[in-house]
C-alpha positions in Angstrom: -19.4 -18.0 -11.6 -19.2 -15.0 -9.2 -15.5 -14.3 -9.7 -15.9 -11.4 -12.1 -18.5 -9.8 -9.8 -16.3 -10.3 -6.8 -13.3 -8.7 -8.6 -15.4 -5.7 -9.7 -16.7 -5.3 -6.1 -13.2 -5.4 -4.6 -12.0 -2.9 -7.2 -14.9 -0.5 -6.5 -14.3 -0.6 -2.8 -10.6 -0.1 -3.2 -11.1 2.8 -5.6 -13.6 4.4 -3.3 -11.2 4.2 -0.3 -8.4 5.6 -2.3 -10.6 8.5 -3.6 -11.7 9.5 -0.1 -8.2 9.3 1.4 -6.9 11.4 -1.5 -9.7 13.9 -1.0 -9.0 14.2 2.7 -5.3 14.7 2.0 -6.0 17.4 -0.6 -8.4 19.1 1.8 -5.9 19.1 4.6 -3.3 20.7 2.3 -5.9 23.4 1.3 -5.2 22.7 -2.4 -7.9 23.7 -5.0 -8.1 22.9 -8.7 -9.2 25.7 -11.0 -13.0 26.1 -11.3 -13.5 24.0 -8.2 -12.9 20.8 -10.0 -10.8 19.2 -7.3 -12.9 16.0 -6.7 -13.4 15.5 -10.5 -9.6 15.7 -11.0 -8.9 13.2 -8.2 -11.5 10.9 -9.7 -10.0 11.1 -13.1 -6.5 10.4 -11.9 -7.6 7.4 -9.9 -9.7 6.1 -12.9 -6.8 6.6 -15.3 -4.3 4.8 -13.0 -6.8 2.0 -12.6 -7.1 1.7 -16.4 -3.3 1.5 -16.7 -3.2 -1.4 -14.1 -5.5 -3.7 -16.2 -3.6 -6.7 -17.5 -4.2 -7.5 -21.1 -4.3 -11.2 -21.9 
């Protein structure tokens, strides 16, 4: 009954952790995306990779 909720929660926690680690790494490298869209670009990349990892049944 709670399996889909548990899977969604784990995915959200994992994606948040990956987002903040990537953000810290990008900040340490002093890299900036045009128009100050660095965090949005990181989010989009993580979201896109997450979509690609979904198994279709």
